[in-house]
C-alpha positions as CSV (number, residue, x, y, z in Angstrom):
1,X,-6.6,3.0,-8.4
2,X,-6.9,-0.2,-10.4
3,X,-10.1,-0.3,-12.5
4,X,-12.3,-3.3,-11.6
5,X,-12.2,-6.2,-14.1
6,X,-15.2,-6.2,-16.3
7,X,-17.0,-9.4,-17.0
8,X,-15.6,-10.4,-20.5
9,X,-17.9,-10.7,-23.4
10,X,-18.6,-14.1,-24.9
11,X,-15.9,-14.9,-27.4
12,X,-16.9,-15.1,-31.0
13,X,-16.6,-18.9,-31.8
14,X,-15.5,-18.1,-35.4
15,X,-12.7,-15.8,-34.2
16,X,-9.2,-17.3,-34.4
17,X,-7.5,-18.2,-31.0
18,X,-4.1,-16.6,-30.8
19,X,-1.1,-19.0,-30.4
20,X,0.2,-18.7,-26.8
21,X,3.5,-16.9,-26.4
22,X,5.9,-17.0,-23.5
23,X,8.3,-14.5,-22.0
24,X,12.0,-15.3,-22.1
25,X,12.8,-18.4,-20.0
26,X,16.6,-18.5,-19.7
27,X,17.7,-18.9,-16.1
28,X,20.8,-20.2,-14.5
29,X,20.8,-23.3,-12.3
30,X,21.5,-21.1,-9.3
31,X,18.6,-18.8,-10.2
32,X,16.2,-21.8,-9.9
33,X,16.4,-21.2,-6.2
34,X,14.1,-18.2,-6.9
35,X,11.8,-20.6,-8.8
36,X,11.6,-22.9,-5.8
37,X,10.7,-19.9,-3.5
38,X,8.1,-18.5,-6.0
39,X,6.5,-21.9,-6.4
40,X,5.6,-21.9,-2.7
41,X,4.8,-18.2,-2.4
42,X,7.9,-17.4,-0.4
43,X,10.3,-14.5,-0.8
44,X,13.8,-15.9,-0.6
45,X,17.2,-14.5,-1.6
46,X,20.8,-15.8,-1.2
47,X,22.3,-15.0,2.2
48,X,26.0,-15.5,2.7
49,X,26.8,-18.1,5.3
50,X,30.0,-16.3,6.2
51,X,29.3,-12.5,6.4
52,X,25.5,-12.4,6.2
53,X,25.3,-10.3,3.0
54,X,22.1,-10.6,1.0
55,X,22.9,-11.2,-2.6
56,X,20.8,-10.5,-5.7
57,X,20.8,-11.3,-8.6
58,X,21.7,-15.0,-7.9
59,X,25.4,-15.7,-8.1
60,X,28.0,-18.4,-7.3
61,X,30.0,-16.4,-4.7
62,X,29.3,-13.7,-2.1
63,X,29.9,-10.2,-3.6
64,X,31.4,-9.1,-0.3
65,X,33.6,-11.9,0.9
66,X,33.6,-14.3,-2.1
67,X,32.4,-17.2,0.0
68,X,30.6,-19.9,-2.0
69,X,28.2,-20.5,0.9
70,X,25.1,-18.8,-0.4
71,X,21.9,-20.6,0.6
72,X,18.5,-19.2,-0.2
73,X,16.7,-17.9,2.9
74,X,13.6,-15.9,3.7
75,X,14.4,-12.2,3.8
76,X,12.5,-8.9,4.4
77,X,10.5,-8.2,1.3
78,X,9.9,-4.5,1.9
79,X,11.6,-1.8,-0.1
80,X,11.5,1.6,-1.8
81,X,11.0,2.4,-5.5
82,X,14.1,4.3,-6.7
83,X,13.1,4.9,-10.3
84,X,10.7,3.6,-12.9
85,X,10.0,3.5,-16.6
86,X,7.2,2.4,-18.8
87,X,8.0,0.0,-21.7
88,X,5.7,0.6,-24.7
89,X,7.7,-1.3,-27.4
90,X,9.7,-4.5,-26.9
91,X,11.6,-6.8,-29.3
92,X,10.1,-9.8,-27.5
93,X,6.9,-11.0,-29.2
94,X,5.3,-11.8,-25.8
95,X,5.7,-8.2,-24.5
96,X,4.9,-6.6,-27.8
97,X,1.4,-8.0,-27.5
98,X,1.0,-6.6,-24.0
99,X,2.1,-3.0,-23.7
100,X,2.6,-1.0,-21.7
101,X,4.7,-2.4,-18.8
102,X,5.8,-0.5,-15.7
103,X,9.3,-1.5,-14.6
104,X,11.2,-0.1,-11.7
105,X,14.3,-0.3,-9.5
106,X,13.4,-1.2,-5.9
107,X,15.9,-0.8,-3.1
108,X,15.2,-3.7,-0.7
109,X,15.5,-3.1,3.1
110,X,17.5,-6.3,3.1
111,X,20.2,-4.6,1.0
112,X,20.3,-5.3,-2.7
113,X,18.5,-3.4,-5.5
114,X,16.1,-5.4,-7.8
115,X,14.4,-4.8,-11.1
116,X,10.7,-5.5,-10.7
117,X,7.4,-5.1,-12.4
118,X,5.4,-2.4,-10.7
119,X,1.7,-2.7,-9.8
120,X,-0.5,0.0,-11.3
121,X,-1.3,1.3,-7.8
122,X,2.4,1.8,-6.8
123,X,3.2,5.5,-6.7
124,X,6.6,7.0,-7.6
125,X,9.2,6.7,-4.8
126,X,6.7,4.8,-2.7
127,X,7.3,2.0,-0.2
128,X,6.4,-1.4,-1.6
129,X,6.4,-5.0,-0.8
130,X,8.0,-7.4,-3.3
131,X,6.6,-10.8,-4.3
132,X,8.4,-13.5,-6.2
133,X,5.9,-14.6,-8.9
134,X,6.0,-17.2,-11.6
135,X,5.4,-15.7,-15.0
136,X,3.4,-17.4,-17.8
137,X,6.4,-19.6,-18.6
138,X,7.0,-20.6,-15.0
139,X,10.1,-18.4,-14.5
140,X,10.6,-16.3,-11.3
141,X,10.2,-12.6,-11.6
142,X,9.9,-9.7,-9.0
143,X,6.6,-7.9,-8.6
144,X,6.3,-4.8,-6.5
145,X,2.9,-4.3,-4.8
146,X,1.6,-1.5,-2.7
147,X,2.3,-1.9,1.0
148,X,-1.4,-1.9,1.8
149,X,-4.0,-3.7,-0.3
150,X,-5.9,-1.4,-2.6
151,X,-9.4,-1.8,-4.1
152,X,-9.4,-4.2,-7.0
153,X,-5.7,-4.8,-6.6
154,X,-5.9,-8.4,-8.0
155,X,-7.4,-7.0,-11.3
156,X,-4.2,-5.3,-12.4
157,X,-3.6,-6.7,-15.9
158,X,0.1,-7.5,-15.3
159,X,-0.6,-9.2,-12.0
160,X,-3.5,-11.2,-13.3
161,X,-1.3,-12.6,-16.0
162,X,0.9,-14.2,-13.3
163,X,-1.9,-15.6,-11.3
164,X,-4.8,-18.0,-11.9
165,X,-7.5,-15.9,-10.2
166,X,-10.9,-17.7,-10.5
167,X,-12.7,-14.4,-10.9
168,X,-14.9,-14.5,-14.0
169,X,-13.3,-17.8,-15.0
170,X,-15.0,-21.1,-15.6
171,X,-13.9,-24.2,-13.6
172,X,-14.5,-27.9,-13.6
173,X,-14.6,-29.8,-10.3
174,X,-14.3,-33.5,-11.2
175,X,-16.1,-35.2,-8.3
176,X,-18.9,-33.5,-6.4
177,X,-20.1,-36.5,-4.4
178,X,-17.7,-36.0,-1.5
179,X,-17.4,-33.1,0.9
180,X,-14.1,-32.1,-0.7
181,X,-15.6,-31.5,-4.1
182,X,-18.6,-29.7,-2.7
183,X,-16.3,-27.4,-0.7
184,X,-14.2,-26.6,-3.8
185,X,-17.3,-25.9,-5.8
186,X,-18.6,-23.4,-3.2
187,X,-15.2,-21.8,-2.8
188,X,-14.9,-21.2,-6.5
189,X,-18.3,-19.7,-6.6
190,X,-17.4,-17.4,-3.7
191,X,-14.2,-16.5,-5.4
192,X,-16.1,-15.0,-8.4
193,X,-16.0,-17.9,-10.9
194,X,-18.6,-17.3,-13.5
195,X,-19.5,-21.0,-13.9
196,X,-18.5,-24.1,-12.0
197,X,-19.1,-27.5,-13.7
198,X,-19.3,-30.3,-11.1
199,X,-18.8,-33.8,-12.2
200,X,-21.1,-36.6,-10.8
201,X,-20.9,-40.2,-11.8
202,X,-24.1,-42.4,-11.7
203,X,-26.3,-39.3,-11.5
204,X,-29.3,-41.5,-10.5
205,X,-27.7,-42.3,-7.2
206,X,-28.3,-39.7,-4.4
207,X,-25.5,-38.5,-2.1
208,X,-25.1,-36.4,1.0
209,X,-25.1,-32.6,0.3
210,X,-26.7,-33.0,-3.2
211,X,-29.4,-30.5,-2.5
212,X,-27.0,-27.8,-1.3
213,X,-24.7,-28.4,-4.2
214,X,-27.5,-28.1,-6.8
215,X,-28.8,-25.0,-5.1
216,X,-25.5,-23.1,-5.5
217,X,-25.9,-20.3,-8.1
218,X,-23.4,-20.6,-10.9
219,X,-23.0,-24.4,-10.5
220,X,-23.9,-26.8,-13.3
221,X,-23.9,-30.6,-12.6
222,X,-22.4,-32.6,-15.5
223,X,-22.0,-36.4,-15.9
224,X,-18.4,-37.5,-15.3
225,X,-16.9,-40.8,-14.4
226,X,-13.1,-40.7,-14.3
227,X,-12.8,-44.5,-14.6
228,X,-14.6,-44.4,-18.0
229,X,-12.6,-43.0,-20.9
230,X,-15.7,-42.4,-22.9
231,X,-17.3,-40.3,-20.1
232,X,-14.2,-38.1,-19.8
233,X,-13.8,-37.7,-23.6
234,X,-17.5,-36.8,-24.1
235,X,-17.5,-34.2,-21.4
236,X,-14.3,-32.6,-22.9
237,X,-16.0,-32.5,-26.3
238,X,-18.9,-30.6,-24.8
239,X,-17.3,-28.2,-22.4
240,X,-13.5,-28.4,-23.0
241,X,-13.3,-25.1,-24.8
242,X,-15.2,-23.4,-22.0
243,X,-13.1,-24.6,-19.0
244,X,-10.3,-22.3,-17.7
245,X,-9.5,-24.2,-14.5
246,X,-9.6,-28.0,-13.9
247,X,-9.7,-29.2,-10.3
248,X,-9.3,-32.9,-9.8
249,X,-11.0,-33.8,-6.5
250,X,-11.3,-37.5,-7.0
251,X,-10.5,-39.5,-3.8
252,X,-9.7,-43.2,-3.1
253,X,-8.5,-43.6,0.5
254,X,-8.0,-47.1,1.9
255,X,-5.9,-48.2,4.9
256,X,-3.4,-51.0,4.5
257,X,0.2,-51.6,3.7
258,X,1.8,-53.1,0.6
259,X,2.3,-56.6,2.0
260,X,-1.2,-57.3,3.4
261,X,-3.2,-55.2,1.0
262,X,-5.6,-56.7,-1.6
263,X,-4.7,-56.2,-5.2
264,X,-8.3,-55.3,-6.1
265,X,-8.2,-52.2,-3.9
266,X,-4.9,-51.2,-5.4
267,X,-6.3,-51.6,-9.0
268,X,-9.4,-49.5,-8.0
269,X,-7.2,-46.8,-6.6
270,X,-5.0,-46.7,-9.7
271,X,-8.0,-46.7,-12.0
272,X,-9.6,-43.7,-10.3
273,X,-6.7,-41.6,-9.2
274,X,-3.8,-42.3,-11.6
275,X,-5.5,-43.4,-14.8
276,X,-8.3,-40.9,-14.0
277,X,-5.7,-38.1,-13.9
278,X,-4.3,-39.3,-17.2
279,X,-7.7,-39.4,-18.8
280,X,-8.4,-35.8,-17.6
281,X,-5.0,-34.6,-18.9
282,X,-5.4,-36.2,-22.3
283,X,-8.9,-35.0,-22.8
284,X,-8.6,-31.4,-21.4
285,X,-4.9,-30.8,-21.6
286,X,-4.6,-30.0,-25.3
287,X,-7.5,-27.5,-25.2
288,X,-6.1,-25.8,-22.1
289,X,-2.7,-25.5,-23.7
290,X,-4.1,-24.0,-26.9
291,X,-6.2,-21.4,-24.9
292,X,-3.3,-20.0,-23.0
293,X,-3.6,-16.7,-24.8
294,X,-7.4,-16.6,-25.0
295,X,-7.9,-13.0,-23.9
296,X,-8.5,-11.9,-20.3
297,X,-9.9,-15.2,-19.3
298,X,-7.4,-17.5,-20.8
299,X,-7.0,-21.1,-19.6
300,X,-5.2,-20.8,-16.3
301,X,-4.6,-23.9,-14.2
302,X,-4.9,-27.6,-13.6
303,X,-5.2,-28.3,-9.9
304,X,-4.1,-31.7,-8.5
305,X,-5.2,-32.4,-5.0
306,X,-2.7,-34.8,-3.4
307,X,-1.8,-36.4,-0.1
308,X,1.5,-35.2,1.4
309,X,2.4,-38.9,1.6
310,X,3.0,-38.7,-2.1
311,X,6.3,-37.2,-1.0
312,X,7.0,-39.6,1.9
313,X,5.2,-42.9,2.2
314,X,3.0,-43.7,5.1
315,X,3.3,-47.5,5.6
316,X,-0.1,-47.7,7.4
317,X,-1.5,-46.4,4.1
318,X,1.2,-47.9,1.8
319,X,-0.8,-48.6,-1.3
320,X,-2.6,-45.2,-1.0
321,X,0.8,-43.5,-0.7
322,X,2.2,-45.3,-3.8
323,X,-0.8,-44.2,-5.9
324,X,-0.5,-40.6,-4.7
325,X,3.2,-40.7,-5.6
326,X,2.3,-41.9,-9.1
327,X,-0.2,-39.0,-9.4
328,X,2.5,-36.5,-8.3
329,X,4.9,-37.8,-10.9
330,X,2.2,-37.5,-13.6
331,X,1.4,-34.0,-12.4
332,X,5.1,-32.9,-12.7
333,X,5.1,-34.2,-16.3
334,X,1.8,-32.5,-17.0
335,X,3.3,-29.2,-15.7
336,X,6.1,-29.4,-18.2
337,X,3.6,-30.2,-21.1
338,X,1.2,-27.4,-20.2
339,X,3.8,-24.8,-19.6
340,X,4.0,-24.1,-23.4
341,X,0.5,-22.6,-23.1
342,X,1.2,-20.6,-20.0
343,X,-1.1,-23.0,-17.9
344,X,0.0,-23.7,-14.3
345,X,-0.3,-27.1,-12.6
346,X,-1.0,-26.5,-8.9
347,X,-0.2,-29.4,-6.5
348,X,-2.0,-29.0,-3.2
349,X,-0.6,-31.3,-0.6
350,X,-2.6,-32.1,2.6
351,X,-2.5,-34.5,5.5
352,X,-5.5,-36.6,6.7
353,X,-8.8,-34.9,6.0
354,X,-11.9,-34.7,8.3
355,X,-13.8,-37.3,6.2
356,X,-15.1,-40.7,6.9
357,X,-12.0,-42.4,5.3
358,X,-9.8,-41.0,8.1
359,X,-12.1,-41.7,11.0
360,X,-9.5,-43.9,12.8
361,X,-6.6,-41.4,12.3
362,X,-6.0,-39.1,15.3
363,X,-5.9,-35.3,14.8
364,X,-4.7,-32.9,13.5
365,X,-6.7,-33.2,10.4
366,X,-7.7,-30.7,7.6
367,X,-11.3,-29.7,7.1
368,X,-12.4,-29.9,3.4
369,X,-13.3,-26.2,3.6
370,X,-9.8,-25.3,4.8
371,X,-8.2,-27.2,1.9
372,X,-10.6,-25.5,-0.6
373,X,-9.7,-22.1,0.9
374,X,-6.0,-22.9,0.5
375,X,-6.5,-23.9,-3.2
376,X,-8.3,-20.6,-4.0
377,X,-5.5,-18.7,-2.2
378,X,-2.9,-20.6,-4.3
379,X,-4.8,-19.8,-7.5
380,X,-5.0,-16.1,-6.6
381,X,-1.2,-16.0,-5.8
382,X,-0.2,-18.1,-8.8
383,X,1.8,-20.6,-6.7
384,X,2.6,-24.1,-7.9
385,X,2.9,-26.0,-4.6
386,X,0.9,-25.5,-1.4
387,X,1.1,-27.5,1.8
388,X,-2.2,-27.4,3.8
389,X,-2.4,-28.2,7.5
390,X,0.0,-29.1,10.3
391,X,0.8,-32.6,9.0
392,X,1.7,-31.5,5.5
393,X,3.8,-28.6,6.7
394,X,5.6,-30.8,9.2
395,X,6.4,-33.5,6.7
396,X,7.6,-30.8,4.2
397,X,9.9,-29.4,6.8
398,X,11.3,-32.7,8.0
399,X,11.8,-33.9,4.4
400,X,14.0,-30.9,3.7
401,X,16.2,-31.7,6.7
402,X,16.6,-35.5,6.7
403,X,14.5,-37.6,4.3
404,X,16.0,-40.9,5.7
405,X,15.0,-40.0,9.3
406,X,11.5,-39.1,8.1
407,X,11.2,-42.5,6.4
408,X,12.1,-44.3,9.6
409,X,9.8,-42.2,11.7
410,X,6.8,-42.7,9.5
411,X,7.6,-46.4,9.5
412,X,7.3,-46.6,13.3
């Protein structure tokens, strides 16, 4: 049984922080199909369109009939451990710092045999379920887990390295004035975060839910105004070295299309959402990247909460969609820049929320608590992209089939 993770001791501020190392990242273009699946927490392998053979590792032609039609599809993730070994010494610097590693051959019920990391609770010759995980460098790897959850399963050292579990980590929620930020703060506390900083601008101004937020154990209110570079920089100087997870919950939702929308609203939206994201990235990003190897509780994630209309514009909220698209593009660049430190950038896409800004929008909508729960789940699984609610999942599915049809349908 996995030993429960002990609360880490406070780091000696005079001790040197190790430079972050990454496992080997070489993958073929075809193998990036596994990356796409792992990023969304799915288990997908190539399935021949001619004979139905499940192929692994990724290849250009079917091993049975040589057909080039090998799309990635969801397959049965269950299998049986055939053999295993424990690696104590490795020529790779990343693995040399992290011995030992259990590696095994797993025969999938779907057909192929895969090399996978083995969870500490997996017994020899046992039945397992395989997950596709993104390692510290963002590359897809197989991880074999017990078929049934075991006590403290998430505390397995090898598994925790591939996730962003909030347990015993410190987080920053950038805006606690709205229901979304308050829901995220509570969810992080419930998930075991040791300390949650919650940003509040104009602290003299009261807001709904303030008393409940301040009463939460493990929450510390801090001054933060994302439209003010000095405010963001000063906070990063004070707590930047203590933050392991940054969650950007800033919102600026206004109805109106591009043609009939006032420029002042567009500027305000860009100032808070896009430039606020850049300020956060520039102030906290370098510290997060340098702390990627900072012991058990290394820097783990930067969470970007986005509207699903960053992927497909909603003309009724045209300016809002454009600003969200800009934030998505910045988040993708930030993901590449933080990868060197093993820090994940998690994009959480949602449709309309159950907040005052979407009062005139008909259901279905997403409750802030449901979005917060989905973010925590994504952190625990180590996924990069999560689609929350019926609207987000529907748009994601339609976008994959016919982007032009979706564009026309949203425009109607």
